[in-house]
C-alpha positions in Angstrom: 52.1 41.5 66.3 55.7 42.7 66.7 55.2 45.4 64.0 52.0 46.4 65.7 53.6 46.7 69.1 56.4 48.9 67.7 53.8 51.3 66.5 52.1 51.5 69.8 54.0 54.1 71.9 51.8 54.6 74.9 52.5 52.2 77.8 48.7 52.0 78.6 47.9 50.8 75.0 50.8 48.3 75.0 49.6 46.9 78.3 46.1 46.7 77.1 47.0 44.9 73.8 49.3 42.4 75.7 46.5 41.6 78.1 44.0 41.3 75.3 46.4 38.9 73.3 46.7 36.6 76.3 42.9 36.6 76.8 42.4 35.8 73.2 44.9 32.9 73.3 43.0 31.4 76.3 39.7 31.7 74.5 41.1 30.2 71.3 42.5 27.2 73.2 39.3 26.7 75.2 36.9 26.8 72.2 35.1 23.5 71.5 33.7 22.5 68.1 30.5 21.2 69.6 29.5 24.7 70.7 29.2 25.8 67.0 26.1 25.6 64.8 26.0 25.3 61.1 22.6 26.8 60.9 22.2 30.6 60.6 20.6 32.3 63.5 17.0 33.3 62.8 16.7 36.0 65.5 16.3 39.7 64.8 20.0 40.2 65.7 21.3 39.0 62.4 18.5 39.2 59.9 16.9 36.5 57.7 18.8 33.3 57.0 17.9 32.6 53.4 20.1 32.8 50.3 23.5 32.8 52.2 26.4 32.9 49.8 30.1 32.6 50.8 33.1 33.6 48.9 36.1 31.5 47.8 36.7 27.8 48.0 36.6 25.5 51.0 39.9 23.9 52.0 39.3 20.2 52.5 42.3 20.0 54.9 41.6 22.9 57.2 37.9 23.4 56.7 38.4 27.2 56.1 36.3 29.4 53.9 36.6 33.1 52.9 33.7 35.4 53.9 34.2 38.9 52.6 37.9 38.7 52.9 38.1 36.9 56.2 39.2 33.3 56.4 37.1 31.5 59.0 35.9 28.0 59.8 33.2 26.8 57.5 30.9 26.0 60.5 30.7 29.7 61.4 30.7 31.1 57.9 26.9 31.3 57.6 26.6 33.2 60.9 29.3 35.6 59.9 27.7 36.2 56.5 24.4 36.9 58.3 26.1 39.4 60.6 27.9 41.2 57.7 24.6 41.4 55.8 22.8 43.2 58.6 25.5 45.1 60.4 28.3 45.4 57.8 32.0 44.7 58.6 32.0 44.8 62.4 35.8 44.3 62.4 36.5 47.4 60.3 37.8 49.4 63.3 39.5 46.5 65.0 42.7 47.4 66.9 44.5 44.6 65.1 45.3 45.2 61.4 46.3 41.6 60.6 43.4 39.8 58.8 44.2 36.6 60.6 43.7 38.3 64.0 40.5 39.9 62.9 39.3 36.5 61.6 40.0 35.0 65.0 37.9 37.7 66.8 35.1 37.2 64.3 35.1 33.5 65.0 34.8 34.3 68.7 31.8 36.6 68.0 30.2 33.8 65.9 30.7 31.4 68.8 29.0 33.8 71.1 26.1 34.1 68.7 25.8 30.3 68.5 25.9 30.0 72.3 23.1 32.6 72.6 21.0 30.6 70.2 21.5 27.4 72.3 21.1 29.2 75.7 24.6 28.3 76.7 26.4 29.6 79.8 25.8 33.3 79.9 29.1 34.0 81.8 31.2 32.4 79.0 29.3 34.4 76.4 29.9 37.6 78.4 33.6 36.8 78.4 33.7 36.4 74.6 31.8 39.7 74.1 34.1 41.5 76.5 37.2 40.3 74.5 35.6 41.4 71.2 34.7 44.8 72.7 38.3 45.2 73.9 39.6 44.6 70.4 37.2 47.3 69.1 34.9 44.8 67.3 31.5 46.3 66.9 29.3 43.9 68.9 26.8 46.5 70.1 23.9 44.3 68.9 25.3 41.4 71.0 25.8 43.6 74.0 22.2 44.8 73.9 20.9 41.3 73.6 23.2 40.1 76.4 22.1 42.9 78.7 18.5 41.9 78.0 19.2 38.3 78.8 21.0 39.3 82.0 18.1 41.5 83.0 15.6 38.7 82.3 17.7 36.3 84.3 17.9 38.7 87.2 14.2 39.3 87.1 13.6 35.5 87.0 15.8 35.1 90.0 14.0 37.8 91.9 10.7 36.3 91.1 11.9 32.9 92.3 13.2 34.5 95.5 9.8 36.1 96.0 8.1 32.8 95.5 10.4 31.1 98.0 9.9 34.0 100.5 6.1 33.6 100.2 6.5 29.9 101.1 8.7 30.7 104.0 6.4 33.5 105.1 3.4 31.1 104.9 5.2 28.5 107.0 6.2 31.2 109.6 2.6 32.4 109.9 1.4 28.8 110.5 4.1 28.4 113.1 3.1 31.7 114.7 -0.6 30.6 114.8 0.3 27.3 116.4 2.6 29.1 118.9 -0.3 31.5 119.7 -2.7 28.6 120.3 -0.1 27.0 122.6 0.5 30.2 124.4 -3.2 30.8 125.0 -3.6 27.2 126.2 -0.6 27.7 128.5 -2.1 31.0 129.8 -5.4 29.2 130.5 -3.6 26.4 132.4 -1.6 29.1 134.3 -4.8 30.9 135.3 -6.4 27.6 136.5 -3.3 26.7 138.4 -3.1 30.1 140.0 -6.7 30.0 141.0 -6.2 26.5 142.4 -3.2 27.7 144.5 -5.2 30.6 145.8 -8.0 28.4 146.9 -5.6 26.0 148.5 -4.0 28.9 150.4 -7.4 30.1 151.6 -8.2 26.5 152.7 -4.9 26.3 154.4 -5.4 29.6 156.2 -8.8 28.5 157.3 -7.4 25.2 158.7 -4.7 27.1 160.5 -7.4 29.3 162.1 -9.4 26.3 163.1 -6.3 24.7 164.6 -5.5 27.8 166.6 -9.1 28.0 167.8 -9.1 24.3 168.8 -5.8 24.8 170.7 -7.4 27.7 172.5 -10.3 25.6 173.5 -8.1 22.8 174.7 -6.0 25.2 176.8 -9.1 26.6 178.4 -10.4 23.2 179.3 -7.1 22.2 180.8 -6.9 25.1 183.3 -7.9 24.2 186.9 -11.2 25.6 188.2 -10.7 28.3 190.8 -13.2 27.8 193.8 
């Protein structure tokens, strides 16, 4: 890495490689063995899975095997062989010239492939693909597949939102109908009450008129007769 950094003269490239190295270290520390598969992916991304051959010998101590010049874990060797068979050496243009660094990136790519096959967390897969792309590993096939998964996921979320909105809309319409019925009933009660008040006012006015008329009669009877 020191030799590589000496060769890189542009500050932007040096900053990029330093950031990339830190990101790679984090991913390498966070990788878990259970996320790997020993089977070879059968999707169209990496071709058929029959007659896989690996090079070199397996180390019983470190469980490392050589695949076309790259020493990787035996658990990811079938996946890497399948990738090489269909897409060639995807690490040929890697920014890092050390074979050990390229092997680490290839293992990250194989992990991403394994996670795609098991429908693992799409965000973690995205991070691994971004790291590989930053190191100039050819993962265009993974990127297309990942974009498709993201698009399908977005579409599914939108469809789910639409279904939920339909349920909410249905409930809102039912509430509107009930409120309309209640409003009409209240309007009817209001009209009846208003009519009743008008009748009572008329009756009251009539009574008042009768009272005045009666008082007038009483007053006329109470006056003395002029002889």
